[in-house]
C-alpha positions as CSV (number, residue, x, y, z in Angstrom):
1,X,19.4,-28.3,62.3
2,X,21.5,-25.7,60.5
3,X,23.4,-28.5,58.7
4,X,20.4,-29.9,56.9
5,X,19.2,-28.0,53.8
6,X,15.7,-26.8,54.0
7,X,13.3,-28.3,51.4
8,X,12.6,-24.9,49.8
9,X,16.2,-24.0,49.3
10,X,17.9,-24.4,46.0
11,X,21.6,-25.1,45.6
12,X,23.1,-23.2,42.7
13,X,26.4,-24.3,41.1
14,X,28.3,-22.2,38.6
15,X,27.7,-23.5,35.1
16,X,30.7,-24.4,33.0
17,X,30.5,-23.0,29.5
18,X,31.4,-25.2,26.5
19,X,33.7,-22.6,25.2
20,X,35.7,-22.2,28.4
21,X,38.1,-24.8,27.2
22,X,39.9,-24.0,23.9
23,X,40.1,-27.6,22.8
24,X,36.3,-28.1,22.9
25,X,35.7,-24.9,20.8
26,X,38.1,-26.0,18.1
27,X,36.6,-29.4,18.1
28,X,33.2,-28.0,17.4
29,X,34.6,-25.9,14.5
30,X,36.1,-28.9,13.0
31,X,32.8,-30.9,13.2
32,X,30.9,-28.0,11.6
33,X,33.4,-27.7,8.7
34,X,33.2,-31.4,8.0
35,X,29.4,-31.5,7.9
36,X,28.6,-28.6,5.5
37,X,25.1,-28.0,4.2
38,X,22.7,-30.8,3.9
39,X,21.6,-32.4,0.6
40,X,18.1,-31.0,1.1
41,X,19.4,-27.4,1.4
42,X,21.5,-27.8,-1.7
43,X,18.5,-29.1,-3.7
44,X,16.3,-26.3,-2.4
45,X,18.9,-23.7,-3.6
46,X,19.4,-25.4,-6.9
47,X,15.7,-25.6,-7.7
48,X,14.6,-22.2,-6.2
49,X,17.4,-20.2,-7.8
50,X,16.2,-20.6,-11.4
51,X,12.6,-20.2,-10.4
52,X,13.3,-17.0,-8.5
53,X,15.4,-15.7,-11.4
54,X,12.6,-16.5,-13.9
55,X,10.0,-14.8,-11.8
56,X,12.2,-11.7,-11.3
57,X,12.7,-11.5,-15.1
58,X,9.0,-11.8,-15.7
59,X,8.3,-9.1,-13.2
60,X,10.8,-6.8,-15.1
61,X,9.1,-7.6,-18.4
62,X,5.7,-6.8,-16.9
63,X,6.9,-3.5,-15.6
64,X,8.4,-2.5,-18.9
65,X,5.2,-3.5,-20.8
66,X,3.1,-1.5,-18.3
67,X,5.3,1.6,-18.8
68,X,5.2,1.3,-22.6
69,X,1.4,0.8,-22.5
70,X,1.0,3.8,-20.3
71,X,3.1,5.9,-22.6
72,X,1.0,4.9,-25.6
73,X,-2.3,5.3,-23.8
74,X,-1.6,8.8,-22.3
75,X,-2.4,10.7,-25.4
76,X,-5.7,8.8,-25.8
77,X,-6.6,9.5,-22.2
78,X,-6.0,13.2,-22.9
79,X,-8.0,13.2,-26.1
80,X,-10.9,11.3,-24.7
81,X,-10.9,12.8,-21.2
82,X,-14.1,15.0,-21.9
83,X,-15.9,11.7,-22.4
84,X,-14.1,9.5,-19.9
85,X,-14.4,11.8,-16.8
86,X,-18.2,12.2,-17.0
87,X,-18.5,8.5,-17.7
88,X,-16.5,7.7,-14.7
89,X,-18.5,10.1,-12.5
90,X,-21.8,8.6,-13.9
91,X,-20.6,5.0,-13.1
92,X,-19.5,6.1,-9.6
93,X,-22.9,7.7,-8.9
94,X,-24.7,4.7,-10.3
95,X,-22.7,2.3,-8.0
96,X,-23.3,4.6,-5.0
97,X,-27.1,4.7,-5.8
98,X,-27.2,0.9,-6.1
99,X,-25.4,0.4,-2.8
100,X,-27.6,3.1,-1.1
101,X,-30.8,1.5,-2.4
102,X,-29.7,-1.9,-1.0
103,X,-29.0,-0.3,2.4
104,X,-32.4,1.3,2.4
105,X,-34.1,-2.0,1.4
106,X,-32.3,-3.9,4.2
107,X,-33.2,-1.2,6.7
108,X,-36.9,-1.3,5.6
109,X,-36.9,-5.1,5.8
110,X,-35.4,-5.1,9.3
111,X,-37.8,-2.5,10.4
112,X,-40.8,-4.5,9.2
113,X,-39.3,-7.6,10.8
114,X,-39.0,-5.8,14.1
115,X,-42.6,-4.5,13.9
116,X,-43.9,-8.0,13.0
117,X,-42.0,-9.6,15.9
118,X,-43.2,-6.8,18.3
119,X,-46.8,-7.4,17.2
120,X,-46.4,-11.1,17.5
121,X,-45.1,-10.8,21.1
122,X,-47.9,-8.3,21.8
123,X,-50.6,-10.7,20.7
124,X,-49.2,-13.5,22.8
125,X,-52.4,-13.7,25.0
126,X,-52.6,-10.1,26.1
127,X,-55.1,-8.0,24.0
128,X,-54.4,-4.9,26.1
129,X,-50.8,-4.8,24.9
130,X,-51.9,-5.1,21.2
131,X,-54.4,-2.3,21.7
132,X,-51.7,-0.2,23.3
133,X,-49.2,-0.9,20.5
134,X,-51.9,0.0,17.9
135,X,-52.6,3.2,19.7
136,X,-48.9,4.1,19.9
137,X,-48.4,3.3,16.2
138,X,-51.4,5.5,15.3
139,X,-50.1,8.3,17.5
140,X,-46.7,8.1,15.9
141,X,-48.2,8.1,12.5
142,X,-50.3,11.1,13.4
143,X,-47.3,12.9,14.9
144,X,-45.1,12.3,11.8
145,X,-48.0,13.4,9.6
146,X,-48.4,16.6,11.5
147,X,-44.6,17.3,11.5
148,X,-44.5,16.7,7.7
149,X,-47.3,19.1,7.2
150,X,-45.6,21.8,9.3
151,X,-42.3,21.3,7.5
152,X,-44.1,21.6,4.1
153,X,-45.8,24.8,5.3
154,X,-42.5,26.2,6.5
155,X,-40.8,25.4,3.1
156,X,-43.8,27.0,1.2
157,X,-43.6,30.1,3.5
158,X,-39.9,30.5,2.9
159,X,-40.3,30.0,-0.9
160,X,-43.0,32.7,-0.9
161,X,-40.7,35.0,1.1
162,X,-37.8,34.4,-1.3
163,X,-40.1,35.1,-4.2
164,X,-41.2,38.3,-2.7
165,X,-37.6,39.5,-1.8
166,X,-36.3,38.6,-5.3
167,X,-39.3,40.3,-6.9
168,X,-38.6,43.4,-4.8
169,X,-34.9,43.3,-5.8
170,X,-35.7,43.0,-9.5
171,X,-38.2,45.9,-9.4
172,X,-35.4,48.3,-8.2
């Protein structure tokens, strides 16, 4: 039984490298030297070299034109900066306001959509749920109204305090 190889055993033989024999290595070098680059590679180099050179030249011209334009425009930027800086700030604020209003509008629409879907599900045959939802919405409205009134009174109270303290400081 020891003479027969088991089915799960693997027999490993040392691999012979192509470059072990000097004659084979030299033969491969001769074959590579005789072949050379293919026609497709030569055509690719011949067509892409002028295109790449042209694009590189155009990039250099563009860079030079940009530098010259910046050198000419810098004095104008310095002269008109009292107008340009506030204009840039105003445009930035207008864009920010526009984006913010859009975000608030989307938030309001999604909130209304959620409330509508909630009420639709609540009216799906169970009037008690609709009454409960109405009561909760009325309670929340009342709660927020009360909180708003309290915050308004606090602000009014602090404003009166500030007015009194500034009046007392001015009278000294």
